[in-house]
C-alpha positions as CSV (number, residue, x, y, z in Angstrom):
1,M,2.2,-22.1,-15.5
2,D,-0.8,-20.7,-16.9
3,F,-1.7,-19.0,-14.3
4,L,1.7,-17.2,-14.4
5,Q,1.6,-16.4,-17.9
6,A,-1.8,-14.6,-17.6
7,L,-0.5,-13.0,-14.3
8,F,2.0,-11.3,-16.0
9,G,0.4,-10.9,-18.9
10,V,-1.9,-8.8,-17.1
11,L,0.8,-6.8,-15.1
12,Q,2.7,-5.9,-18.8
13,S,-0.2,-4.7,-19.8
14,A,-1.4,-2.4,-16.6
15,A,2.2,-1.3,-16.9
16,D,2.5,-0.7,-20.8
17,A,-0.2,1.9,-20.1
18,T,0.6,3.2,-17.2
19,G,3.7,4.4,-18.6
20,G,2.1,5.4,-21.7
21,W,0.2,7.8,-19.5
22,I,3.1,9.1,-18.0
23,I,5.0,9.1,-21.3
24,R,1.8,11.8,-22.6
25,V,1.9,13.6,-19.5
26,V,5.5,14.1,-19.8
27,E,5.8,14.7,-23.4
28,A,2.7,17.4,-22.9
29,L,4.5,19.3,-20.3
30,L,8.5,19.0,-21.9
31,P,9.5,20.1,-26.2
32,A,11.1,17.3,-25.7
33,G,9.7,13.8,-27.3
34,V,10.3,11.0,-24.8
35,P,12.0,7.9,-26.8
36,R,9.1,4.6,-26.9
37,D,11.2,2.6,-25.9
38,M,11.3,3.6,-22.4
39,V,6.9,3.4,-22.1
40,A,7.2,-0.2,-20.2
41,P,10.4,0.8,-18.0
42,V,8.4,3.6,-16.8
43,G,5.0,1.3,-16.3
44,W,7.2,-0.9,-14.4
45,L,8.7,1.8,-11.8
46,A,4.8,2.9,-11.7
47,L,3.4,0.3,-10.4
48,L,6.8,-1.5,-8.3
49,T,5.7,2.4,-6.4
50,G,2.1,1.9,-6.4
51,G,2.5,-1.1,-4.6
52,L,4.8,-0.1,-2.8
53,L,2.7,2.8,-1.7
54,L,0.6,0.4,-0.7
55,A,2.8,-1.9,1.5
56,E,3.2,1.1,3.6
57,A,0.0,2.5,3.8
58,G,-1.2,-1.4,5.3
59,R,1.9,-1.4,7.7
60,K,0.8,1.9,8.8
61,L,-2.5,1.0,9.1
62,A,-1.3,-2.8,10.8
63,W,0.3,-0.9,13.1
64,I,-2.7,1.4,13.8
65,V,-4.7,-2.0,14.5
66,V,-1.9,-2.9,17.2
67,A,-2.1,-0.2,18.8
68,V,-5.5,0.6,19.2
69,G,-5.5,-3.4,20.6
70,W,-3.1,-2.4,23.4
71,V,-5.2,0.7,24.3
72,L,-8.3,-1.6,24.7
73,V,-6.3,-4.4,26.4
74,L,-4.8,-1.7,28.7
75,A,-8.3,-0.3,29.2
76,R,-9.7,-3.7,29.8
77,I,-7.1,-4.8,32.4
78,G,-7.7,-1.3,33.8
79,L,-11.6,-1.7,34.7
80,A,-11.1,-4.6,36.2
81,V,-8.2,-3.8,38.6
82,G,-10.9,-0.6,39.6
83,Q,-13.9,-2.7,39.9
84,A,-11.7,-4.8,42.4
85,W,-10.9,-2.2,44.2
86,S,-14.2,-0.8,44.8
87,R,-15.8,-4.4,46.1
88,G,-13.2,-3.4,48.4
89,P,-11.2,-6.7,50.6
90,A,-12.5,-9.9,50.2
């Protein structure tokens, strides 16, 4: 249970830091102020968005690896068939 509390503490700190950074950028761009109680929700949404982007990139990478694997398997089968044909009938 201590591990989960420590993990949540780290995530909460990261969310606060990320949210604070995003709020400062928004306040620098817009003349109106943003309420301070928006820091944590904005940070959590940013962390979730980053996690989803990483998951999507990982998913695409996995499909690339699978596609390359199939290409290599089919190439190996093609080479084996070509080698058998070049030897002629047994």
